[in-house]
GUROKE-610954 format. One record per atom (N, C-alpha, C): x, y negated, z negated. Coordinates in steps of 0.2 Angstrom, whole numbers, plus 5000, padded with zeros to 4 digits. Example, Ala and Ser with C-alpha at 12.3 -4.5 7.8 and 13.67 -1.06 7.14 Angstrom:
residues 2
506650284961/506250224961/506650164961/506450114965/506850054964/506450004961/
end
This chain:
residues 462
483853914728/484553894727/484653994730/484954014732/485454084732/485454084727/485354154722/485554184715/486354214716/486554194713/487554224712/487554264704/487454334706/487054344697/487754394696/487654384689/488554434686/488154484681/488354554681/488054604677/488854584671/488154594667/488654574661/488954634656/489754634653/489954704654/489954714646/489654784645/489354814637/490254804633/490054814628/490454794624/491154844622/491554834620/492254894621/492454924627/491954894633/492254934640/492954894642/493254924647/493754914650/493454864657/493854824662/493654794666/493154844673/493754904674/493354954676/493054984677/492754984668/492155024667/491355024672/490955054666/490455054671/490054994665/489554964667/489154914664/488854974655/489054964650/488655014645/488554954640/488455014635/488454984626/487954914624/487454894629/487154834630/486854854625/486554784620/485954784614/485654714617/485054704614/484654654612/484854604612/485654594608/485754544607/486354524613/486654574614/487254574622/486754624628/486254594630/486054614636/486354624643/486454664647/486454654653/486054614656/486054554661/485954544664/485954544671/485154544676/485254574683/484854504687/484954464689/484754414694/484354454698/483654424700/483354464705/482954394709/483254384716/483154334720/482454374723/482054314725/481554334730/481254274731/480454264731/480254214734/480154164730/479954084731/480054044728/479654034723/478854074723/478454084721/478554164716/479054174712/478954254713/478154274711/477754234704/477154264704/476854324710/476854284716/476754324724/476954404725/477454434721/477754484725/477754554719/477554534714/477754614709/478254604704/478654554707/479154544702/479354544695/478554484695/478354494686/478554564681/478054594682/477954654683/478554694679/479054694687/479654754685/479954724681/480054654681/480354644676/480254644669/479354664666/479254654660/479354744660/479454774664/479554854663/480154864662/480654824664/481354844663/481754824659/481254774653/481254744646/481054814642/480354814644/480154864640/480354934637/480754944645/480955034644/481655024641/481954954643/482254984640/482554934632/482054934629/482054894623/482354834624/482454804628/482854714628/483854724628/483854804632/484654794632/484854764640/484254784644/484354754652/483854704651/483854664655/483454594659/483754594663/482954564669/483054534673/482754484675/483054404675/482954364678/482754344684/482454324684/481854274692/482354224697/482554224702/482654164702/482454164710/482154094712/482154084719/482554054724/482454094730/482754094734/483054024740/482553984736/482453924740/482253914747/482153964753/482053964759/481253974760/480853934756/480253944759/479953924766/480453864767/480153824776/480853854782/481053904778/481453964783/481154014784/480754004792/480454074794/480754154793/481354174794/481754234790/481954224784/481554174780/482054194772/482154254769/481754314770/481654374771/482354424772/482454414779/483354414780/483654384774/483654304773/484254284768/484154304764/483654334761/483954374754/484154444754/483854464758/484354534760/485254514762/485354484766/486054474767/486354444759/485854414757/486254394751/486354474747/485954494745/486254564741/486654614744/486654614750/487154664756/487854634754/487854564755/488654504753/488854514747/488354514740/488554524736/488554464731/488254414738/488054364735/487454354726/487054394727/486454434723/486554514721/486254504713/486354604714/485654644715/485054604715/484454624715/484154564722/483654584724/483154574728/482554584731/481854564733/481154574732/481154534739/480954584743/480954564751/480154614754/479754594755/479154644759/479654664763/479254744764/479254804767/479254804775/478854734776/478754714783/479554714787/479854664785/480554644787/481354694792/480954764784/481254804789/481654844794/480954854799/481154844804/481454794809/481554744806/481754694810/482454694810/482854734805/483554754803/483954794805/483254834810/483454904810/483354964808/482854944802/482755004794/481955014798/482055104799/481055104800/480755144794/481055144792/480755214786/480055184783/480155124784/479155104781/478655094784/478855094792/478455104797/477655124795/477855204792/477255214796/476555194788/476955154785/476655124777/476355064780/476455034786/476354964789/475954984795/475755034798/475555044804/474755014805/474555004807/474054944811/473354984809/473054964805/472254994802/472155074797/472955074796/473055134792/472955114784/473155094778/473355084772/472755024774/472055044771/471655004771/471254974765/471454994758/471355004754/471554984745/471754954742/472154954735/472355024734/471755074733/471855144730/472255184733/472255194742/472555204744/473355194744/473455124745/474055084745/474455134738/474055114732/474255154724/474355214728/473955274730/474255344731/474955354734/474855294742/475555314741/476355274739/476255234736/476755224731/476955274727/476455294724/476455334719/476855434721/476855444727/476755504730/477455514732/477655554734/478455584735/478555534743/478155504746/478255464751/478855404750/478655364744/478955324743/479755334743/479955384739/480755394738/480955404749/480555414751/480755444757/480955374758/480355314760/480555264764/480955224761/481055204755/481655204751/482155194753/482455284756/482955294755/483455254762/483055224766/483055194774/483255114774/483455104766/483755034764/484755074765/484555114763/485355144760/486055134764/485755104774/486455104776/486555024774/487254994775/487254924774/487454934767/487654954764/487754954757/487154944751/486454954754/485954944752/485854994744/485254984742/485055024735/484355014735/484055064737/483355064735/482955064729/482655024726/482455034720/481855034719/481554994719/480754994718/480354984726/479755034724/479154984731/478654974727/478554914728/477854884725/477454854730/476754864725/476254854731/476154774733/475654764737/475754694741/474954684743/474754634745/473854634746/473754644752/473154664755/473254684759/472954634766/473354624770/473354554775/472654574780/472254534780/471854514786/471654494791/471154504795/471254444802/471054364799/471254314798/471154244797/470854224807/470254234808/470254174812/470154104812/470554064817/470753994817/470153964823/470353994831/469953954834/469454014838/469354064833/468854124836/468854164830/468254184827/468354264824/468454304828/469254344822/469354404825/468854474823/468454504828/468254574823/468254624828/468254614836/468354644841/468854644846/469154694848/469654694852/469654614859/469154624861/469054544865/469154494862/469154494856/469354424852/470154414852/470554484853/471154454851/471354424859/471054464863/471654474869/471554374873/472254384875/472554324875/472554254868/472354284864/472654234857/473054244856/473554174852/474154184849/473854204839/474154254840/474354264831/474854244826/474654204823/475254184817/475454274813/476154284814/476254334810/477054314808/477354324800/477754314798/478354394800/479054374803/479254434806/479254484804/479154554808/478854604806/478954644815/479354694816/479154694821/478654764823/478254814817/477754844820/477054804821/476954744817/476454704818/476454654823/477054644827/477254614832/476954674838/477054744839/477154794844/476154784844/475854794836/475354794837/474854724840/475054694838/474454624839/474754634848/475354654851/475354674857/474954714863/474854764859/474554824862/473554804861/473654724856/472854724856/472654654861/473254644864/473254594870/473554534867/473754504862/473854444860/474554424858/474754364858/475354354857/475654334851/476154384848/476254374839/476554324840/476554254835/476954204835/477254184827/477854194828/478254184821/477954084816/477754064813/477654014809/477854014800/478053954797/478053934791/477353924787/477553954781/476953934778/476553854778/475953834779/475753794778/475653774784/475853784789/475653774797/475453814801/474753824802/474553864806/474253844813/474553784814/474353724821/474653774826/474253774832/474553804839/474253874838/473853884833/473653964834/473053994835/472854034838/472154054837/471854104829/472454144826/472154174821/472954174819/472954224812/473354244808/473254294804/473754344802/473554394798/473754364787/473554354786/473554354781/472954384774/473054344768/472754374763/472554324758/471854324755/471254284751/471654234747/472154264743/472754214740/473154174742/473554194749/473854144752/473554084755/472854114758/472454064762/472254004756/472054024751/471753994743/472453944742/473153974742/473653954739/473953884745/473753914753/473953844756/473353794759/472753804754/472353754758/471953774765/471953854765/471853854774/471053864772/470653814777/469853814777/469453824783/469053814782/468553804790/468753844795/469053934795/469253964796/468754024794/468854094800/468254144799/469054224795/468654234790/468954304790/468654374790/468954394791/468654444793/468754524789/468154514782/468454554778/468154614779/467954654782/468154734784/468654754786/469054744789/469654744793/470254734790/470754784787/471254764787/471654794790/472354744793/472754754799/473254784795/473554774789/474054804787/474254774779/474554824775/474654804768/475354754768/475554724763/476154684763/476354714757/476754754757/477154804750/477654784751/477954744742/478854764742/479254794740/479854764744/480454814742/480954794736/481354814731/481854794729/482254824729/482754784731/483254824732/483954784728/484654834728/485254824725/485854834728/486354774727/486854774730/487254864727/487454894730/487654974731/488454964724/488654904725/489254904720/489054884716/488654864713/488154834709/487854884707/487254904708/487054964706/487655024704/488155014707/488555064703/489255064698/488955014698/489354984689/488854994683/488255014687/487755014678/487955074678/487755114671/487955174668/487155224672/487055284672/486755314675/486055324671/485855284666/485355304663/485255224663/485455174665/485355124669/484955104676/485255164679/485255144685/484355214685/484255244681/483755284682/483055244677/483355184674/482955144671/482555104676/482955064679/482755024686/482255064689/482655124693/481855164697/481255204694/481355204686/480855224683/480155144681/480655094683/480155044679/479855014685/480255014693/479855024699/479355044699/479155124697/478555164698/477955144692/478455124686/477555104680/477455044683/477755004686/477554944689/476854924693/476954984696/476555004701/475554974700/475355014693/474654994692/474654924690/475154894689/475154824683/475054784692/475254784694/475554754699/474754744703/474554794703/473854804709/473254774705/473354774697/472854764693/472754694694/473554654695/473554564694/473354554702/473654594707/473454574713/472654584713/472254624710/471454614714/471054584709/471254554702/471054484699/471554434704/471854434704/472054374708/471454344715/471554424720/470954404726/470654374723/470054414718/469254404715/469354314715/469854304713/469754214709/470154184719/470354224722/470354174728/469854164730/469454224731/468754244736/468454174733/468454174726/467654144723/467854074723/468754034726/468753984727/468453964735/468854014739/468554024746/467754024748/467454054744/466654034746/466453974749/466453934749/466153864749/466653824755/467153864757/467653844760/467653884767/467753934768/467854004771/467354034776/467254054782/466754114783/466954144782/466454174781/466754274779/466054334785/466554334788/466354384794/466354454794/466154504798/466254584797/466054604803/466554664805/466654694811/466154744810/465954774818/465454824816/465854884817/465354954815/465855014816/466155034822/465555004830/465855024834/466654954835/466754894832/467254864834/467854884830/467754904825/468254934820/468555004824/467955054826/468255094829/468655084835/468655044839/468855014845/469654974845/469754954839/470354914835/470654974837/470455024833/471155074832/471155124837/470855114843/471055134847/471255114853/471255024853/471854994856/472655004854/472355044848/473455014845/473655104847/473255134851/473455204849/474155224853/474555174859/475155174860/475655174855/475555134849/475855124843/475955184839/475255214838/475355284834/475855324839/475655334846/476055384849/476755384849/477255304849/477855304847/477855324839/477455304837/477655294828/477555404828/477155434831/477255514831/477755534834/478155494839/478755534841/479355554839/479455504832/479755514829/479455574822/479955614822/479555684819/479455654811/480055614807/479755604799/479255544800/479155494804/478855474803/477955494804/477955534809/477355584811/477155624806/477655654802/477555674794/477255634792/477355594791/477255534786/476755524787/476355474794/475755464794/475155534793/475255574796/474955634792/474755654785/475255604781/475255634773/474855564770/474955514776/474555464773/473755474775/473555494781/472955524782/472555564777/473155604776/472955664770/472755614764/472955574761/472755554755/472255484756/472155474763/471355424764/470955474765/471055514767/470255584767/470255584758/470755594753/470455594748/470355544745/470655484745/470455424742/469855404741/469555424749/468955404748/468355404755/468055444756/467755454762/467555404768/467455374762/466655284766/467155224766/466755184768/467055124773/467355084768/467855054768/468055014761/467754934761/467454904754/467354844755/467754794755/467554734758/468254684757/468054634755/468054584754/467954534750/467554504749/467154484745/466354454743/466154424740/465954374743/465854324738/465254334734/465054384735/464354414729/465054434725/465554464723/465854474720/466254454719/466554464709/467254404708/467654424702/467854414699/468154444693/467854464687/467954504683/467654524678/467254484675/467554414672/467154394671/466554354674/466754344682/466154324686/465654374687/465754434685/465354484688/464954484681/465154464677/464554454670/464354394667/464354344675/464054274676/464454244673/465154234672/465354174668/466054174675/465954084676/466454064682/467154084679/467554084685/468354054683/468554004679/468153964679/468353904674/468253904669/467653954667/467253934660/467953964654/467853954648/468153964644/468653934642/469053934636/469653904634/470353904635/470553854637/471153834639/471753794634/472153774636/472953734629/473253724635/473653674635/474253634638/474453594633/475153584633/475353514633/475653474635/475253394635/475753334640/476253304637/476653284639/477553274640/477353184641/477853174636/477653094637/477853074644/478553104645/479053094652/478653104658/478253174658/477653184663/477053134663/477053134658/476253064657/476653004664/477252964661/477252904663/477452914671/477852974672/477952994677/477352994682/476853034679/476253014684/475852934685/476152914683/475752784682/475652794676/475552834671/475052814663/475552764660/475352704659/475852664653/476252684648/476852694647/477352674640/476952724634/476652644634/476252644625/475652694626/475452704632/474752764633/474752834633/475652824636/475952904637/476252924630/476352874627/476552894618/475752924616/475252874615/474852904612/474452974616/474353004621/474053044623/474553114624/475353104624/475753164623/475553204617/475453264616/475653324614/475253374615/474953434610/474353484611/473753474614/473553514620/472853494618/472453554620/471653554621/471353604622/470853594627/470653634630/470053594635/469553664633/468953654632/468253704632/467853684639/467853734641/467053734647/466753774646/465853764645/465453824644/464753804647/464353824650/463653804652/463853704656/464153704656/463953624660/464253564656/464553604650/464753564643/465653574645/465853494641/466653524642/466453474633/467153504630/467753494626/468353494625/468653414626/469153394624/469553384619/470053414617/470353414611/471253414609/471353334605/472153344604/472253394599/473053364595/473053414589/472653384584/472753444578/472153424573/472853364571/471953334569/472253264564/472153214568/472453214575/472553154579/472053114581/471553124579/470753104581/470753094588/470853124594/470953134602/470453174602/469753154606/469353214606/468853174614/468453244618/468053204621/467653254623/466853224622/466553294626/466053244630/465753304634/465353274641/465253334645/464953324653/464453374655/465053364659/465053414664/465253444671/464853494676/465053484681/464753494686/465153534693/465153604696/465653624700/465253644705/465553584712/465353594718/465953624721/466253704725/466753724726/467453734724/467953694725/468553674720/468553604715/468153564718/467753514713/467653514710/467853474703/467453474696/467353394694/466753394693/466553324693/466253304684/466653274681/466653264672/466353204671/465853214666/465353144666/465753154655/465953094655/466153084648/465753054646/465553074638/464953044633/465153014627/465953034626/466353004622/466953004623/467452954622/468252974621/468352904625/469352904622/469252824621/469552824628/469652764631/469952714638/469552754643/469152774643/468552794647/468052774650/467952754654/467052734658/466552794655/466152774650/465552834649/464952824654/464652874653/464152904660/464352894666/465152874668/465452874675/465752944678/465552984684/465853044684/466353014687/466953054684/467753074685/467753124690/468053124696/468253214700/468953224701/469153294701/469653314702/469753404706/470053414709/469853474712/470253534706/470253574705/470353624701/470553694705/471053754701/471053804703/471053854697/471053924697/471453944692/471854014697/472354014693/472754104697/473254104692/473154174692/473254214685/473354164677/472654154678/472354134670/472954064668/472954014674/473353944673/472953914676/472553854673/471953794676/472453754678/472353744687/472853664686/472153634691/472453574689/471953504693/472253474697/472153434701/472353394706/471853354710/472353294713/471853234714/471453254719/470853214717/470253234726/470453174729/470453144734/470953084737/470153054737/470352974738/469652944738/469452914731/469552974726/469452964720/469652944714/469652904711/470052884706/470252954699/470952944700/471153024697/471053014689/470953054683/471253074677/472053104679/472553034676/473253044680/473453104673/473153104667/473353154663/473253244663/472953234667/472753294669/473153324675/473653294679/473853304683/474653344681/474553334674/475453324674/475653404669/475053444670/475253514667/474753554669/475053614669/474253684671/474053684661/473653704662/473053744657/473253804657/473553854651/473453914650/472953934646/472553994649/471954024645/472054064639/471654034634/471554044626/471254114626/470654124630/470054154632/469554124634/
end
């Protein structure tokens, strides 16, 4: 749904005054419209920074745009902010050059920003403010430029490692003018698509988290080629921004800067987890040094056009300098031999202690008998370690079960040694995934599911 946002007036002010005098009891509330799942965008970290810096007197509420099935959903978010239907919006920087804003093109140049270290360096440099200033046309204010995942080539009908693999290929890309220019320079046909449907494509520009989230598998991801990053911009309606006090305006921009580091940490954790889930389902391929150099050479006409713009040419040179300073070596890409910090210590992402609450209504909706649902409802804890599990209900409830488990890719097989209403010794299978310390289960087609486990995600305790 589109967000209709009100800026709460401060105590003691008149209708024409700027918002002010807010407190924790009466905060100024701004709604931020963006992706249907805001966890992908850095919006939560921005909201947390705003709340912390303001001491709770300024609050950001995240609202989904409700346009996940639309090809140009980001354009819709911008239009909502511009028209005053929403006060704040978060969209990928990629969309701006489809709307006449060219200030982010150096950041999105093909094969240039190829590491998270370099992306952070650009966003923490004066270049970020220059880029954000480009959105001021049309009554908008640039508030923040946040990191996003690095997009790599996902081959569907072929692996995409060298220039010859791109020639004649139809490559899926979200609306982004510069990405389209780069793909055409490679001899490809860029094609828009909606998430979840890669039909008719020979490849797509994607990142491991998006691949895992949408269950894209049986394809080949080129790990040591970064096409471009997917940074995010937070923009605000000019009238709404002017209604804030100078202090609040500065606070929003400061929150954007302070959110960069935590957003990047979360992106890298999410990517490591996603790679761990994809290792048994996806082919990981690498390009040779010669192929990587050839890819960059083929897109030189794109760079020539960028450098023809004096300002963009200066930004490209500044990013190249940051790149030389960041690391002179070839960046490592996703690697099945590396994972999260827990996995690096030999601990799979699944292992640990988790908790959830099963609610009677949700259990019934999943198909569990009402009397059983009443018995099962309540707080539950799950522990996984060294091939053994323990499930426990509320203290004193007497609800518990123990057994063994094994994992094959994204499928966990549970064998119960104790537990009511279960066939002991029989294997039960569930699909599992861990995202941002949330453990989720889903049914395996053709296997009798443990319905209660499908009703709510588990949150990591330790």
